[in-house]
ROTORVEX-305291 format. One line per field, with one value per atom (N, C-alpha, C): residue number from 0; atom name; x, y, z. Coordinates in steps of 0.1 Angstrom, whole numbers. Layout:
N
num	c(NUM,...) .
atomo	c(CA,...) .
x	c(X,...) .
y	c(Y,...) .
z	c(Z,...) .
***
This chain:
103
num	c(0,0,0,1,1,1,2,2,2,3,3,3,4,4,4,5,5,5,6,6,6,7,7,7,8,8,8,9,9,9,10,10,10,11,11,11,12,12,12,13,13,13,14,14,14,15,15,15,16,16,16,17,17,17,18,18,18,19,19,19,20,20,20,21,21,21,22,22,22,23,23,23,24,24,24,25,25,25,26,26,26,27,27,27,28,28,28,29,29,29,30,30,30,31,31,31,32,32,32,33,33,33,34,34,34,35,35,35,36,36,36,37,37,37,38,38,38,39,39,39,40,40,40,41,41,41,42,42,42,43,43,43,44,44,44,45,45,45,46,46,46,47,47,47,48,48,48,49,49,49,50,50,50,51,51,51,52,52,52,53,53,53,54,54,54,55,55,55,56,56,56,57,57,57,58,58,58,59,59,59,60,60,60,61,61,61,62,62,62,63,63,63,64,64,64,65,65,65,66,66,66,67,67,67,68,68,68,69,69,69,70,70,70,71,71,71,72,72,72,73,73,73,74,74,74,75,75,75,76,76,76,77,77,77,78,78,78,79,79,79,80,80,80,81,81,81,82,82,82,83,83,83,84,84,84,85,85,85,86,86,86,87,87,87,88,88,88,89,89,89,90,90,90,91,91,91,92,92,92,93,93,93,94,94,94,95,95,95,96,96,96,97,97,97,98,98,98,99,99,99,100,100,100,101,101,101,102,102,102) .
atomo	c(N,CA,C,N,CA,C,N,CA,C,N,CA,C,N,CA,C,N,CA,C,N,CA,C,N,CA,C,N,CA,C,N,CA,C,N,CA,C,N,CA,C,N,CA,C,N,CA,C,N,CA,C,N,CA,C,N,CA,C,N,CA,C,N,CA,C,N,CA,C,N,CA,C,N,CA,C,N,CA,C,N,CA,C,N,CA,C,N,CA,C,N,CA,C,N,CA,C,N,CA,C,N,CA,C,N,CA,C,N,CA,C,N,CA,C,N,CA,C,N,CA,C,N,CA,C,N,CA,C,N,CA,C,N,CA,C,N,CA,C,N,CA,C,N,CA,C,N,CA,C,N,CA,C,N,CA,C,N,CA,C,N,CA,C,N,CA,C,N,CA,C,N,CA,C,N,CA,C,N,CA,C,N,CA,C,N,CA,C,N,CA,C,N,CA,C,N,CA,C,N,CA,C,N,CA,C,N,CA,C,N,CA,C,N,CA,C,N,CA,C,N,CA,C,N,CA,C,N,CA,C,N,CA,C,N,CA,C,N,CA,C,N,CA,C,N,CA,C,N,CA,C,N,CA,C,N,CA,C,N,CA,C,N,CA,C,N,CA,C,N,CA,C,N,CA,C,N,CA,C,N,CA,C,N,CA,C,N,CA,C,N,CA,C,N,CA,C,N,CA,C,N,CA,C,N,CA,C,N,CA,C,N,CA,C,N,CA,C,N,CA,C,N,CA,C,N,CA,C,N,CA,C,N,CA,C,N,CA,C,N,CA,C,N,CA,C,N,CA,C,N,CA,C,N,CA,C,N,CA,C) .
x	c(1886,1883,1867,1857,1844,1836,1828,1823,1803,1800,1786,1772,1768,1755,1740,1741,1728,1721,1712,1705,1705,1714,1711,1704,1703,1688,1689,1681,1679,1688,1701,1704,1698,1700,1693,1689,1702,1698,1694,1687,1673,1664,1652,1635,1637,1650,1640,1646,1647,1654,1665,1670,1680,1691,1696,1707,1705,1690,1680,1683,1685,1673,1686,1691,1708,1706,1716,1723,1732,1742,1759,1764,1779,1785,1800,1800,1816,1817,1833,1842,1841,1847,1851,1865,1871,1881,1890,1903,1911,1921,1925,1932,1929,1937,1930,1937,1931,1934,1950,1955,1964,1962,1971,1968,1980,1988,2007,2002,2017,2021,2029,2032,2034,2018,2011,1993,1985,1986,1976,1963,1969,1955,1954,1947,1942,1942,1950,1955,1950,1952,1952,1957,1965,1974,1957,1949,1939,1931,1933,1927,1910,1906,1896,1884,1886,1875,1875,1882,1878,1866,1866,1854,1843,1832,1820,1813,1806,1802,1787,1777,1765,1758,1748,1741,1733,1718,1702,1694,1696,1692,1704,1698,1705,1706,1699,1708,1724,1719,1735,1747,1744,1759,1757,1751,1755,1758,1756,1760,1782,1777,1793,1802,1797,1802,1809,1798,1797,1809,1805,1815,1830,1835,1854,1852,1840,1848,1847,1837,1838,1832,1834,1826,1813,1799,1795,1784,1777,1764,1755,1746,1734,1723,1724,1719,1702,1693,1673,1676,1671,1667,1655,1651,1640,1631,1622,1612,1604,1603,1597,1584,1573,1559,1556,1553,1549,1541,1549,1541,1542,1526,1522,1511,1513,1500,1484,1478,1466,1467,1468,1473,1488,1498,1511,1513,1527,1533,1528,1519,1515,1505,1493,1490,1488,1508,1515,1510,1509,1507,1490,1487,1468,1463,1456,1445,1435,1427,1418,1418,1424,1425,1419,1410,1404,1400,1418,1423,1433,1442,1456,1462,1479,1484,1499,1501,1512,1518,1532,1540,1542) .
y	c(-192,-201,-201,-197,-190,-200,-204,-211,-208,-210,-210,-221,-220,-229,-224,-231,-226,-240,-241,-249,-245,-253,-242,-243,-227,-229,-237,-243,-250,-236,-248,-238,-233,-223,-215,-220,-232,-247,-254,-256,-265,-262,-271,-269,-277,-283,-296,-290,-297,-292,-304,-300,-314,-308,-311,-311,-293,-297,-289,-290,-303,-309,-310,-310,-309,-294,-294,-278,-288,-274,-273,-264,-269,-261,-260,-247,-245,-236,-233,-222,-211,-202,-187,-185,-177,-181,-170,-177,-173,-162,-162,-154,-153,-142,-134,-140,-139,-148,-145,-150,-141,-146,-139,-140,-145,-154,-156,-154,-144,-135,-139,-155,-154,-167,-171,-172,-171,-156,-151,-161,-173,-180,-173,-179,-172,-186,-184,-196,-185,-195,-188,-203,-202,-211,-218,-212,-212,-231,-245,-253,-254,-246,-248,-246,-237,-231,-239,-251,-264,-276,-272,-280,-273,-285,-285,-299,-295,-309,-307,-314,-321,-333,-321,-326,-328,-338,-342,-331,-320,-311,-300,-288,-279,-282,-286,-287,-298,-312,-314,-312,-297,-284,-281,-275,-265,-275,-289,-294,-300,-306,-304,-297,-286,-268,-269,-268,-268,-279,-290,-302,-302,-293,-284,-281,-267,-258,-243,-247,-239,-228,-211,-202,-209,-201,-203,-196,-191,-187,-188,-186,-195,-187,-190,-185,-195,-185,-194,-196,-205,-204,-200,-188,-189,-195,-199,-206,-207,-210,-211,-213,-204,-209,-222,-232,-236,-232,-236,-225,-241,-239,-252,-249,-252,-246,-258,-256,-261,-274,-276,-281,-289,-287,-286,-284,-292,-294,-302,-307,-313,-308,-293,-286,-279,-284,-265,-277,-299,-300,-306,-300,-305,-301,-308,-312,-304,-308,-305,-282,-280,-266,-253,-248,-233,-228,-216,-207,-212,-198,-204,-207,-213,-212,-204,-195,-186,-186,-181,-186,-165) .
z	c(483,469,472,465,466,451,454,445,447,432,426,427,433,431,427,414,405,406,394,392,374,364,348,339,332,319,313,305,290,284,271,263,250,247,234,224,222,209,212,221,223,225,223,229,243,248,257,264,277,294,300,287,293,301,310,320,327,331,341,350,355,364,372,376,384,390,405,408,406,397,395,409,409,424,414,409,403,407,403,416,410,416,414,403,394,393,403,407,415,414,401,393,381,372,358,346,333,326,322,310,304,291,284,269,270,265,257,244,251,232,222,220,209,201,206,199,205,212,216,219,230,233,249,257,266,279,289,297,315,321,338,344,357,365,374,376,381,378,380,376,384,396,406,388,380,375,360,366,350,356,374,377,380,377,375,384,392,401,407,403,403,409,414,430,425,430,433,436,444,448,455,463,460,479,488,499,499,488,490,486,473,472,486,492,498,515,515,522,519,505,494,503,503,502,520,527,538,543,548,551,540,531,527,525,532,537,528,521,505,513,504,507,496,490,485,483,470,468,461,471,465,448,440,423,425,430,426,411,412,391,388,382,374,368,369,366,352,346,332,326,318,321,308,311,300,287,277,266,255,263,257,245,230,222,218,216,216,206,200,184,184,190,192,180,180,164,150,160,141,139,149,137,126,125,113,97,101,90,87,98,97,84,75,67,64,75,78,84,83,83,70,84,80,70,74,67,65,51,46,56,53,61,59,68,65,80,78,86,86) .
***
């Protein structure tokens, strides 16, 4: 049983950083997925791939994996630079704009 410990990146669907605070431990699949010949659905007999555990810190996730005897790989997050605009979002609707407003 092999696991991956990582800190999730923000989703592409939002500009917020929700669900990126905690570290996640998820298991790698032990067996390949199979296609059902009748319905065409993809299935697997491995239920461990459905398990995702969240931890407060990387050390807590590593301690859990060591305690349970799980082989793991730690993937370090790539930190993003904050994109802070001078006027912020409200600048889009400013009434004292000097130039023409274009997108």
